C-alpha positions, 0 to 999 in steps of 0.5 A: 145447461146450467147456470154456470155454463151459460155464464162462460157463455156470456163472457165469450160473448162480451169478450169477443166484440169487434169495436171497429165493426160497431159505429162510433154512436153504437160503441158509446153506447154499449161502453156506457152501458157496461158501465152500467152494469158494472156498477149493479144498475142494470136496469140504466143498462138496459135502458141506455141500449134500449134507446140506442138507434140503430140504421145497421144491421152489425150494431143491431144485433151486439145491441140485441146480444147484449140485451140479451145478456142483460135480461138473463142477468136481471131474470127476465128470461122472456126478454132474453130470450126475445133479443138473443133470437133476433141477434141470431136472425141477423146471422152478421156477428163472428162465426164464434159468436153467432155461435155462442149466442145461438147456444146461449139461446137453445139453453134458455129455450130449453130451461124454459121448457120451450123444447121445440125451439130449443131443437130448431136452434140444436140442430143448427148448432150441430151442423156448423163446424164444433168441437167434437165435446162440444158436439157430443153435448149438443146431441145429448141436450137434443135427445133430451129436448125429443124426451121431453117432447116425448119423440121416441124414434128421435130420441133414439137416434139422436143417443147414438150420435150423442156416443158416435161425438165421443160424450165424455159420460156415455151413461147420460145418452145411452140412459136416454136410449134406454127411456125411449126404447122401454117407453117403446116397449123395444125390449130386445134392443132396451135388453141390450142396452141395458148389457152396455151400461151394466158393464159401465157401471155393474154395480148399479142396482137400477140397472140390473133390475131394470134387466131382469124386468124387461127380460120379463116382459119380453117373456125371456125367462130363461134370460131374466133368470141368467140377468138374477143370476149375475145380478146376485153376485154384484148387487144386494136381492131384497127378499122379493128378488130371490123370491122370484130367482127362486120363480124363475129356477122352478119355471127353467126347470131347477126347483131343488135351486129354486129352494136352495135360493129361499132359504138363502131369505133370512127371517127373525120369525119362519114365514109360513108363505116362505115355508110353503115355496120351498115345501113344493120346490123341494116335493117337485125335486122328489126331495120326500124328506125335506118336503115333509119336514117343511109341510110339517111345520106350516101345519103347526103353523097353520092346519090347512096344510096338513093336507099337503103333509100326510099327501108327502107321508103316502108318497113315502109309504109313511102309512102309519104316520099319515094315519096319524094326521089324517083326520087333523086335515080341516075342512074334509072332503070325499078326497080326504076320506079316500085317502084315508081309505086308501091308508087304512088298506095299505096298514091291512085294516081293510075293516075300518078301510070299508067302515069309512069308505062306508059311512062317508058314502052316505053323505057324499055319494061317489064313484070312486068310493063305490069302486072302494066299497067293492073292492073291499068287499071283496078282499073282506069275503076272501079273507073270510073265506080262506085261512090265508090272509088276501091284502 
């Protein structure tokens, strides 16, 4: 509770005394203390009350209540808490005074991070008769205190009680419950709470991002995709989130939508990683012409991607273009040689294919190369012995 709210409670405390119930001696001392307090002399007001001899419990309760307020005004919160505690323990004041005193005490305890002690007072307050709005705020304070103590089950219980009491700001108890569920890793329940929060605040980017994250943690990639797709209509996604959206589309069997999602990312200069991601998605979607263009763009930026570019050309039977670029593949391997042999054979260059296969076999023996050599030699022999070329 903030200082303004405590001040209101102080007004209630000072305005609800029944002078007729006080002894004349105590009443005169209280009036003397109030005069000092009104003139700004808090220390004299405190000294007057500290010197009072109090035989009756009601007088004692009221004096300790006044001391609690004066110490609070003086910034001596430990002393304030001590005297307010004595007041509520006497339990002789009117219901309204008792409640106001306890509420101030609970707030001071909470603000001093004495959460367990604050909870003891809050639970007494919620069991007493109170207005619906007051009860809602008390349950929210209880949830906050349990949260500070990392008592997650109690937070989850207290938060709905605040809602049931008609919390003026349902966002607060819902967000408290969400925090506790996340701490407990109860992703399904947390997801349901987030959806309630998004009904209240559909443009809140924090809730959208948390919902996506929670669905991912729960392993619900389809639900994460649905959440991020909806978020895209409500908030502005970051570059990383668009990439995540693309990844989720691909994971859920929609590579063309994955590629389209990446196309919405705007860069001043082409980014190699983005080009590669798009190329992969288009290739998975069997959009080979588009994939070819992107792999060529990637290869021009970084020569290591000539391998992917040549592969996608062969998938389209573009053998002549593939032959043109196969030698640009960096760090050629046996697999590179095998592909070149295939390309040459497809272009009816049997002699060249055989030559490449044999040259590679000398340096890197391989069963597939050996099979190719045997096959190509048969084709060559057949052609030499026949007037009709055999491919």
